[in-house]
C-alpha positions in Angstrom: -5.6 9.2 -6.3 -3.9 11.9 -8.5 -1.0 9.5 -9.1 -3.2 6.6 -10.2 -5.2 8.5 -12.9 -2.3 10.0 -14.8 -0.5 6.6 -14.7 -3.5 5.0 -16.4 -4.0 7.6 -19.1 -0.2 8.3 -19.4 0.4 4.6 -19.9 -2.2 4.4 -22.5 -1.0 7.5 -24.4 2.7 6.5 -24.2 2.0 2.9 -25.2 -0.4 3.6 -28.0 1.2 6.7 -29.5 4.5 5.0 -30.3 5.6 5.5 -33.9 8.6 5.7 -36.2 9.4 8.5 -38.5 9.0 6.3 -41.6 6.4 7.5 -44.1 3.9 4.6 -43.6 4.4 4.8 -39.9 3.7 8.5 -39.9 0.2 7.7 -41.3 -0.3 5.2 -38.4 0.9 7.8 -35.9 -1.4 10.5 -37.3 -4.4 8.2 -37.2 -3.8 7.0 -33.6 -3.0 10.5 -32.4 -6.1 11.9 -34.0 -8.2 9.2 -32.4 -6.7 9.9 -28.9 -7.2 13.7 -29.3 -10.8 13.2 -30.4 -11.5 10.8 -27.4 -10.5 13.4 -24.7 -13.0 15.8 -26.1 -16.1 13.6 -25.7 -17.7 12.0 -22.7 -16.6 8.4 -22.3 -16.2 5.6 -19.8 -13.2 3.3 -19.4 -12.7 0.0 -17.7 -8.9 -0.2 -17.0 -7.3 -3.4 -15.8 -3.7 -3.8 -14.8 -2.3 -7.2 -14.6 1.1 -7.7 -12.9 2.8 -11.1 -12.7 2.2 -12.7 -9.4 -0.5 -10.3 -8.3 -4.2 -10.2 -8.7 -5.5 -7.9 -11.5 -6.4 -4.3 -10.5 -9.6 -3.0 -12.0 -10.6 0.6 -12.2 -13.7 2.1 -13.8 -13.5 5.7 -15.0 -15.9 8.2 -16.4 -14.8 11.3 -18.2 -17.5 14.0 -18.6 -17.2 17.7 -18.9 -14.4 18.9 -16.7 -14.3 15.9 -14.3 -12.9 12.4 -14.2 -14.7 10.0 -11.9 -12.9 6.9 -10.7 -14.3 3.7 -9.1 -11.7 1.9 -7.0 -12.5 -0.7 -4.4 -16.2 0.1 -4.6 -16.0 3.8 -4.0 -16.4 6.6 -6.6 -14.3 9.8 -6.4 -13.8 12.7 -8.7 -11.0 15.0 -9.8 -10.6 17.8 -12.3 -10.1 16.8 -15.9 -8.6 19.3 -18.3 -9.0 18.5 -22.0 -6.3 21.1 -22.7 -3.9 19.3 -20.4 -4.7 15.9 -21.9 -4.1 17.3 -25.4 -0.7 18.7 -24.4 0.2 15.3 -22.8 -0.8 13.4 -26.0 1.2 15.8 -28.2 4.2 15.5 -25.9 4.0 11.7 -25.7 3.7 11.5 -29.5 6.8 13.7 -30.1 8.9 11.7 -27.7 7.8 8.3 -28.9 8.2 9.1 -32.6 12.0 9.0 -32.3 12.4 5.3 -31.4 9.3 3.3 -32.1 7.3 1.6 -34.8 3.6 1.7 -35.6 1.6 -0.2 -38.1 -2.0 -1.2 -39.0 -2.2 -5.0 -38.4 -5.8 -5.8 -39.4 -9.5 -5.6 -38.4 -11.4 -7.1 -35.6 -14.8 -6.7 -33.9 -15.0 -5.1 -30.4 -18.3 -5.6 -28.7 -19.9 -6.1 -32.1 -18.4 -3.0 -33.6 -15.9 -3.2 -36.5 -12.5 -1.8 -35.7 -9.1 -1.4 -37.3 -6.2 -2.6 -35.1 -2.9 -0.7 -34.8 0.2 -2.0 -33.1 3.3 -0.3 -31.9 6.7 -1.3 -30.5 9.1 0.9 -28.7 12.1 0.8 -26.4 12.9 3.3 -23.7 15.9 2.9 -21.4 16.5 -0.6 -22.9 13.0 -1.8 -22.0 10.4 -2.8 -24.7 6.8 -1.7 -24.8 4.3 -3.2 -27.1 0.8 -1.7 -27.6 -2.3 -2.4 -29.6 -5.3 -0.1 -30.1 -8.6 -0.9 -31.7 -10.2 2.1 -33.4 -13.8 2.2 -34.4 -14.3 2.1 -38.2 -17.6 4.1 -37.7 -16.4 6.9 -35.3 -12.6 6.7 -35.4 -12.6 6.6 -31.5 -10.6 4.1 -29.5 -12.7 1.0 -28.5 -9.9 -0.9 -26.7 -6.2 -0.7 -26.0 -3.6 -3.0 -24.6 -0.1 -2.1 -23.4 2.5 -4.8 -22.6 5.6 -3.8 -20.7 8.9 -5.6 -20.5 8.3 -6.5 -16.8 5.2 -8.5 -17.8 2.7 -5.9 -16.7 -0.3 -5.6 -19.1 -2.7 -2.7 -19.0 -6.0 -3.0 -20.9 -8.7 -0.4 -21.5 -12.2 -1.0 -22.8 -13.9 2.3 -23.8 -17.6 3.2 -24.1 -19.2 6.3 -25.5 -22.9 5.7 -25.0 -25.0 6.3 -21.9 -22.0 8.0 -20.2 -23.2 9.7 -17.0 -21.4 10.9 -13.9 -22.0 8.6 -10.9 -24.9 9.6 -8.8 -24.0 11.6 -5.7 -20.3 12.2 -6.6 -19.3 15.8 -6.9 
């Protein structure tokens, strides 16, 4: 279980925080980074879907509240410690690494579940393999509403975020 959770959040952070050192891209990076940093500090829920060519989609529901992350996989909830401090360090580290070889830009506006959002896109390459990501940030709160990461091997990871009525699953410690 510990491997799965970091891969979800790590994939999101790495894919979404890609940026180039150009002046306009720095603004993009700063906005996306600030949104990601704000998100780890508030209770939120996430539906994460990984689609790999030739395989059925894998769906995971997650709830982040206080110092715990709750995960629903194959109908069973489990929990693990969640450190805001560790997540902030991971976001900062991912941003620093990605900023050297990637691009980031604002590409428009869309609605996500009825909420107005600004869409940011990034493209990066690591070890000769491309990664493209998009993130929808709420115009009202600045928090991520949705993200999508596309890897060179055809894998696609999507996350849909929610910030209202976020509660720990009943009976899970």
